[in-house]
N, C-alpha and C positions, 0 to 999 in steps of 0.2 A: 504493500500500500504506500501511496505517496503521502508525504507530510503536507500540511497545509501550505507551506512556503513553496513547495515544488510545483512546477507547471505540469499539467497533464499533456504528455506527448501524444498527439492524435495523428495516425497515419490514415489518410483518405485515399482509397484505391479506386481510381476511375474518375474522369472529369466530365461526366454527363450532367444533365439538368439537376438530377437528384443530389449528387455530391456537391455541386456548386451551391445549390440552395441551402443544404445543411451547413456548409461552411459560412455562408452569408449570415444565416440565422445565429450561429454560434458567435460570430464576430460582431453581432449587434449587441451582445451583452456588455454592460458597463465594465470597463477595465478587463476586457477579455484577455488582453496580453499577459495579465498577471495569472490567468487561470490555464491558458492553453498555449501549446506550441504546435501549430498545425502545418503539416506538409502534405500536399496532394501529389500523388504519383500518377503519371499519365503515359500510356503507350503512345509512341509516335510524337508528332509535332504540334498537335492542336487538341483543345478540349471540345466537348460538345456531344460525345457519344453518337447516338442515332441522329442527333440534330446538328452535327458538325457540318459546316460548309467551307468551301475554299474558293480562292480566286486563281483562275488559270492565267498566269501572267504571260503565257505564250500565245494565248488566243484572246486578245482584247480585254484582258482582266475580267473575263466573264465569271459569273457566279455559278458554282457547281455544287449541287446539294445531294444529300443522301436520298431525298425524296421531297414530296410536297408537304410543307408545314404551314398551316393556317392556325390562327389563334381565335378561338370562339370567345364571344363577349362574356361568357360565364366563367372564364378563367380568372377569377377574382384574386386568388393568391399570386398567380403568375404575373398579372399586371401590377399588383402591389409591389412585388419583388422588383420588377423592371423599372417602375417609376422611382423607387428608392435608389436604384443604381444610377439612373440618369440624373437625378437630383444631386446625388453625391459627387458624380463626375463634374458637375457644374460647368459644362461646356458653354462657350460664349454663344449668344444669339447670332445666328448666321453661319456658325460652323455646321459641317455635315452632321445631320441627325443629332441635334443638340438637346432634344427632350423626348418624352414618350410620345407626344402628339406628332412629332416629326418622324418617329420610328415606325408607327403603325397607322395604316390607312383603314378607316371604317368602311364596311360594305354591307349591303342589305339584300341583294338579289341572288337567288340560287335557282338553277334550272335542273330539273330532274327529267330523265328519259323514262317515260312510261311505256311499258310494253303492253300493247293491245293486239292480241293474236300474233300476226306476223309483221306488225308494223310498230314503229316507235313514235310517240308524240311527246313534244316538249312541254313540260309543266313548269311554268314560271312561278316561283314563290317570292313574295315580297315581305320581308321581316322589317317592320317599321323601326326607325330610329327612336330612341328615347333620350331623355335629358340627363341620364345618370353618367357618372364619371367612371371610366374603366378602372378596375382595381379597387373600387370602393368596397370595403368590408362592412357588411351589415347582416343581420340575422337571415339565415337561409329559410326559404319558405318551407312550411311543413308539407307533408305528403298531401293532406287534404286541401291546403291552399293551392297546391299545384293543380289538383283536380278542378277547383273553382276557376283557376286561370284558364284551363282548357275550355271550360264552358263559355267564358267571356269571349274567347277567340272564336269558338264555334258559332255562337249566336251572332256575333258581328259579321263573320264570314257569310252566314246564311242570309241575314237580313240585307247586308250590303250587296251580296252577290245576286240575290233574286231581284232586288231593286234595280241594280245595274243592268241585268239582262232583260228586265221588263221595260225599262223606261229610257235607258241610255242609247241613243242612236249610234254611238261610236263603237258599240260592241259588235262582235262578228256573228251574233245569233240571228237566225232567220225568223220569219214571221211565226212559223209553227212553234219554234222553241220559245219565243217570247210569250206566246199564248200559254204554253205549257207551264212556264214559271209563274205567270200571272194567276192562272187557275189554281196551281198548287199553293201559292202564297195566300190567296184569298180563302181557300178551304181550310188551310192550317190555322189562319188567324181567327176564322169563325169558331173553330173548335176550341182554340186557346181562350177566346173570350167566354165561351160557355163554361169552360173549366174554371176560369177565374170568377165568374158570376156565382158558381156553386160554392166557391170558397169565400164568397163575400167580398170579392175585389172587383172594382169596376175597371175593366181593361178596355180603353178606347184610345185609338190612335197612339199606341205606344211608340216612342222613339226608340232607336237601337239602344241608346244608353239606359233608358228606363227599363227596357226588357232585360238588359244585362244586369241591372241592379236588382230587379225582382228575382231573377234566377240565382244571383249571388246570395241574396237573403235566404232563399229557400235552401240552398246547399249548406250554408253555414248553420242554419237552424237544425238541420238533420244531424250534423256533427256535434253541435253543442248538446243536444238532447239524446245523442247516441241512439236515434231511431231512424233506421234506414229502409224499413219495409216500404213506406210510401214512395220514397225516391226510386228504389229499385223497380217497383211495380210501374210507376209512371214512365220511367226511362224505357222499359221494355215495351210498353204499350205504344208510346210515341214512335219508337224505332220501327216497330212492326207496321204501324199505320203509314209512316213515310215510305218504307220499303215497298209496301203493296202498291202504292201510287206511282213509284218511279221505276220499278223493276224493268218494265218493258222499254224504257228509254235509256237505261244505264250505260249501254255501249254506243248509243247514238249521240248523246250530248256529253262532250268531254267535261264541261264545267259541272254538270250534274253529278257525274261519276266522282269527280274530285271532291265536291261538296259532301257527297255521301260517304266517301272514304274517311273524311275528317269526322263526320258525325258518328259513324260506326266505330271508329277507333276511340273517340271520346266516350261513347256509351260503354264500349267493351272494357276500356280501362277502368271506368268508374265501377262497373259491376264486378270486375276482378278485384279491385282494391277493397270493395265491401266484402265480397264473398271470402277472400283470403285474409281479411282483417289486416291488410298491409298498413293502413293508416294508424294502427296501434302497434303492430309487431315489427314494422320496418320492411324494407324491400328485399333484403337478403333471404328471407324465408322462402322465396320462390326460385332461388338460384339453382335448384336441382333440375329446373326446367329450362329448355330453350325458350327465348322470348316468343318466337312464332308459335311454339307449342302452347304456351300460356295464353297468348292472344286468341288462338284458335278456340279455346274453351268458351270465350265470352263474346266473340264476334258473331253477328248475325249472318254476315256474308264473308266468311274467311277467304273464299276464293278471290275476292276483290281486295279486302283490307289487309289480310296477312301478307299477301304477295304484292302489295301496292308499292309504287315507286318510293315513297318516303321511308317505308320499312326497309326496302332493299338498300336505300342509300345509307341508312344507319349501319347495316351490316357491311356495306362497302367501306365506310369510314374506318372500321377496325379490321379490314382485310379478311372478312369472313366470306365474301363472295355470295353467290346465290344459293349454292348447295354445298359449300366447302367446309364450313365450320359452324358450330353452334355459338350462340351469344346468350350467356346466362340471363334469365328473365329479369331479375331484380336489378342487375347492373345495367342492362339495356334501358329499362324504364327510368332509372336514375339519370342516365345520359340524356334521354329524351326530355325529361323534366327540366334539367339544368340548361341544356343547350338551347332549347326553344322557348323556355318560360322565364329564365332568370338571367338574361344578358344585360350588360350595362352599355348604353349608348347604341351599340351595333351588334347584329347577330354574329358577325365574324369580322376579322381584321386580316389584312395582308401586311406583311412586313415590308418596309421600304428599303430592303436590301436582303442579303442572305441571312440565314439564321445565325451564322457565325458573326457577321458584322453587327447585327442588330441586337442580339441577345448575349453572345458569349464574349464579345470584345468589352462591352461596358462591365459585365460581371467580373471578368478577369482583371480589368484595370482597377476596379474598386477593391477587390480582395487583395490584389498585390500591393496596392497602396496602404491597405490596412496592416500588412505585415505577414500575410499568408505566403508560404513558400510553395513554389510549383517546380516539380521535377519532371520535365518532359523526357521522352525516350526511355521510360522505365516500364517494362512489361512484366506484370505479375505472373508468376509461374506456379506458385503453390503457397497455400496457407497451411502452416504446420501447427498441430495441436500439442498440448502438454501430455504427459504420460497418462494423466487421469481424464483426458479428453474434455476438460472444462474450459480451457482458455486458449486463445491464439498465442502460441509461444514464439513462432517465427514466421517471417514472410520472405520467400525466395523470389527474387525478380532479376530479370536480365536488363542490364544497361545496354541500350541499342546503339548509342552514338555519343560522341564527346564534343560539347561546345568548345570552340577554340578559346573563348574568353571566360570560361567558367560558367557563365549564365547565358541561356539561349533567349534571344528576342524573337518571339514567334510571329511578328507582324510584317506585312508589307503595307506601304502607304499608297492608297489609291483615292484620288479625288478628295483629299483632305480627311480620309477615314482610315483608321487602322484596321486592317483586314487579315484574316488567316489565309495563307496561300494553300493551293491544292497539293503542293509538294513542299517538303521542308526547305528552309533557307539553307541550301547545301553549303553555301559559302561560309556559313558560321560553324560548320562541323568539320572536325579533323578527318572524319571518314567520308566527307561529302563526295569527293571524286569517285571513290570506290562504290558508293551507293548509286551514283549516276551510271557508272560503267556497267554495273550488274543489274540495273533496273529493279532495285529493291523497293518494295512498298512496306514501310515500317508499320503500317496499320493492319497488316495481315497477321493472323495468329500464328500461322505456320508458313515460313518462307525459307529461302536458302541462305539467309544471312546469319552469321555467327555473332552472338552478342559480344560486345567489347569486354564485358565483365559480368560475372554473376555475383549478386549482392545477397547476403543473408541478414535481414533485419531481425534483431533480437528484442524480445519483450523486456522492458526495464532499462534498456540501453537506447534503442532506436525508436521505440514506441511503447506506449502504455495501453492505448485504446485504438481500436480499428473501426473505421466506417467503410463498409464494403458497398461500393456503388457500381460495381461491374454488372452488366446485364446478365440475366439468368441463363441465357444461352451459353455463356462461357463458364458457368460454375462447375460443370462436371470436369473441366480441365484445370481450373485453378483452385478448386476447393474439394477435391475428392475425399480428403480425410474427414471433412465436416459432414459430407453426405453419408459416408460410411458410419459415422459415429452417432447420427441423429435420425430417427425415424421420420420426424416431421420434415426434415430436409429431403429425404428420399421421396416422401409423398408429394411435396411441393414440386420437385423436379419431374415427377410423373404427370401431375395434373395441371400445372401452369405451363401451357404449351406455347410454342413460338412458330412463326412461319417466315420463310424468306419473302422478300418483296422485290419488285422491280420499279424503277423510276426512269422517267424520260423528260428531257428538256429540249425544246425545239425553237430555234430562232428563225423567224420568217420575215420576208421583206415587207409585205403589206401590213397595215394595221388591222384591227379587228373588223372595221367596216369594209376594208378592201378585201378581206377574206370571205365576207358574205355572211357573218353571224347575224341572224335575223333579229336578235334582241339587243343589238349594239347600243341602242339609245339608252338602255338601262346601265351602261357602264361595262366594266370588265367582268366577264362571266366566271361563275363557279358552277360546274356541271357534275352531277352525280348520277349513279346508276346507269353509266354509259355502257353500251354493248362492247364486247371484246375483252381482252385481258387487261387493258388500261381502263378501269371503270370510273376514274375520277379525273377531271380536267379542270385546271384553273388558269386563267389569264393573269400572268404576273408581269405584264409589260411595264408596270410602274417602276420596276427595278432596273430597266435598261439604262436609265440615266446614271446609275452607279457604275456601269461598265464603260469601257473605253473603245467603243467601236469607231472605225474611221468612216469617212463619208461614202466610200465605195461600198462598204458592207453594212451600212447603218440599218439595223432591223427595225421594223415597225411593230413587231409582236413577239412575245415570248410566252410559250405554252409549257405548262408543267402537267405531266400525267403520271399516274402511279396505279399499282394494282398488286395483288398477290402473285407471287411466283411459285408455281407448283413444281418445286425441285428439291432435291436433297440438300440440306445445309452442308457447309464445309465441316469436316472433322479430320482428325489425324490420318485416317485411312481413306480419305477421298481419293478417287482415281486421279492420275495425272491429267491435267488439263480440264478438270471439272469446272473450275471457275470460268475459264475461257470458253468452254462449251456453252455455259449458261449465258455468258455475255453475248455470244453469237446468237443465241436463241432470242434474247431481248432485242437484238438488232433486227432479227427477222420479224419479231412481233411489231417492232416500230414500222417496218416497211408495210406489213399487213394492215396495221392500223391506218396508215396514210392512204393506202390504196382502197381499203374496204370500208372504213368507218369515218374518215375525216370529212367526207362529203356532208355528214350530218352536222358538222361544226362549221366547215369552211367551204361552202358550195362554189365560191369563186376561185378556189385553188384546185380545180379539177380540169382534166382534159378527157378525151375519149378513152384513154388507156387507164384512167384512174387518177391518182394524185399528180399534180403538175409540180415536179420537183424544182422547177425554175423559180418557184416562190420562196424557196429556202435561200437564206443568205449564203454567199460564197459558193453558189452552185457550180459544180464541176462535172466531170464525166461520171464520177461516183454518185449514185443516187442519194447517199447519205454522207455527205462530206463531214469530216470531223469538226469543222468550224460551225456547222449548222445544228448538230445534235450532240447531246450528252446523255448517255444512258448508263444505268447501273443494275447489276444483279447483286442484291444485298444478301449474301450467303454466309458472311462471317458470323461467328457466334454472338458477337456484341451488336451486330447490325440487324438481327432478326426482330420482327415485331412480336410483342407479347400479346397473346390472345386472351379472351375472356370466355372460354368455353364453359358450358354448364357444369356447375359444381366446383369450379376452380377457386372461387373466393374462400371456401371453407378450408382449402389446402394452403392458402397464402399465410405467410408468417409476418407478424408485426415487427416494426423497426427495433423495438427494445426487447423482443422475445426470441432472439436468435438461438437461445439454448447454450450460448457460450458467453462467459462472464464479461469479457472485454471486447465483444463484437456487437456492433450495431449495423443493421442492414438498411439499404435504401434503394429505391428505384420503382419503376412502374410495375414491377413484378411482386412487390410486397403487398401486404394487406393495408391499404391506405385510405379506404373509405370510398373512393371512386372505383378502383379495381378494374379499370379499363386503360388501354394504352393511349394516353394523351398527355400533353404538357402539364395540365393542371394536376392530374393524378401524380405525376412525377414530382412536381413542386411540393405538393402536400406530403409526399413520402420524405422529401428532404427536410421539411419542417418537423416531421415526426422523428426523424433521425437525430436532429439537433436537440429536440426535447428529451429523447432517451439518453443522449450523451451528457447533457447538462444537468438532468434531474429537475429542471425547472418545469413545474406543472403549468402548461399553457394550453388553452383551448385553441384548436386549429379549425378555421372556417372550412366547412365542407367535408370533414372526415366522418360526419354522422348525418343521418337523415332525421330531422326533427319530426316527431310524431304528435306533439301537442300544439294546439292552436295558441298563438300569442294572446296574452291577457286582453290586449286592446281589441282584438277581434271578438273575443268572447263577450266583453262588455258592450261592444257595439251592437252585436246581433242578438244577444240573449233576450232583450226586452223589445225586439222589433218583430216578434213572431206574428206573421199574418197568414202563414201557410201551414197545412196540417202535418203533424208528425206522429200522432197517436195511433195505436192499433185500431181503436174504434173508428177513427176517421178513415183509416185504410179500408175497412170493411165497407163503409159508405161509398167510398170512391169506386171500389170494385163493383158494387151494385149499380152505381151510376153508369159505368162503362158498359156493363152487361145489358142494362135496360134501354139505354139511349143509343147504344152502338156508336158512341162517340169515337172510340178508337177500336181498331181491329187487333185482337191479341191472339197469340198462339200460332201465327203463321211463320214459323221459322224457315228460313231459306235453306234448302238442302242441296241445291244444284251448284 
């Protein structure tokens, strides 16, 4: 044990988002230098993990990423962390990316590809801006509050949608469709007024806001009084009634089908939350199910709703594909609630540069200025246990290269911004010429390079405590002793699975309008649920100004695409040339995407034979010149995406419960509350690691799903009860529906 006067030496292994966040939080403590001596060890020449990006100084300083990284507006801890870093750097106004607002661009439009038989239709979603500041930490909505928010959106979409299609001459609806909506809306409102009259409420000429307020009051009264029978009954009756009247037109009118999908999803989610008591027990109790499996139980039309474009897009976001992996139900529902219902200012944000430039440069500079030590070119090879298997006794690592001046400067300066290069600054390394001659990639787990030196760090001398932030895919190779000694680790390695991914960047001459994107008036697109192996596309042309293209090659558009790669990950026994084989496969997928699918995005970039390759910058005889495309096959153990297959949460281990006395774990693979592969989950895990290491009991936003209503909500709605919740009233309502035939019940769709 250390005496009080001694600093605790902390060895941080890996420089991804989780490790960086943990160190940032630890060094936020007052007088942290008196408590800790922190050294971060990183393989290769840059930090960032799966989020690392680099600048290719040989090709116009272009940004090259591991994949597509977007920040959703619900990443509250992440934005709070980044805002703090930018404020502490205190860059001058006018400098490149001087504050958070300069670093992130808000966005609101998403386009989904909806599969209807053998055709695809584009489904444009508009997530309205709000006035909240990204990174603002305030109480997370409870599960029931999220349900109420869903109804607010559903009612507004229905009322505004039917009104628009009935009266707005600018819509694309024909005469028959307009009449259909008008008749449906009139009939529904007639029945709604009859229902209100029976309840003693005069409903005349309700505005959308008044209808929303009435529904909100009803929903909260059910929760406050813990009486859900009336709500469940009414929802099922209304849903059945609507479906009977629209079923025959569901595949004829796109807007109707989409409106119904939102309705059925909202009704099904509410019924499932009530039936499974999620609003009291929490979301994780259904994680033994796949989300589609859970939704199928409560959806009236699962063939429409369960396989709808929005649900498909959620699976695509976490590289699950259409039928490739499961997505545990509670975790998926949590993601839906937070991403769509709890964002600040904008639904999502584009970074105004590469992930390395925008996130890891300021984080590194802040931590280094605080006194944290960074050891680049240090590859962890093994964590050694004590004889009694209770503590980390040693850390073996290979030193890959030697900085000439003792300390390595990781940056290149591009347009006033410190950036991470795509290759090491070889001129700073004693072994630089040899690394170039042998074409060595120091970020490969297994390569032909002999380490300059093998280091054996010892507990009590070189470190006291360890933060392990290396991704789970690499743990079998760097922590075999831990896995062998601990059953929980063995289970976690079996059930928390990973997948390789593929990523593509394309630089094109025309801008988005010149390529023919039909919704260009709404700005740079984000497209999900796209056919083919690249199922997500984003326009990141906003970062072109950070690159150094000359006038002859000046691109007008930069497209990012990504998807799951159905391939065996790299391991020590991988056959020779496996990585090159998969890279060639991604290249072929790229060509197939351009020839077969790009017409859906860029109709003006086509010719009779398929894609017009002359639209690429630097077009040469090669159809895919290196200057025009950058693609990756992410097969390395640390590059693989961590999945959330059903049942996985129960196998995850918490930051401070590693089973070894001086080891804290962190990353998107630990039990962090989100338990899905995203930046926010990773940041939360870093905050949890810092809490476990420091012993400071600190509540972390987002690591738990609140199940209780806030007191102000209870006080607001407890005495405003105008709608029924009692069992006696439910009996009367059922009799009313039966005798007046106000709603049609029991017609469950089975086709």
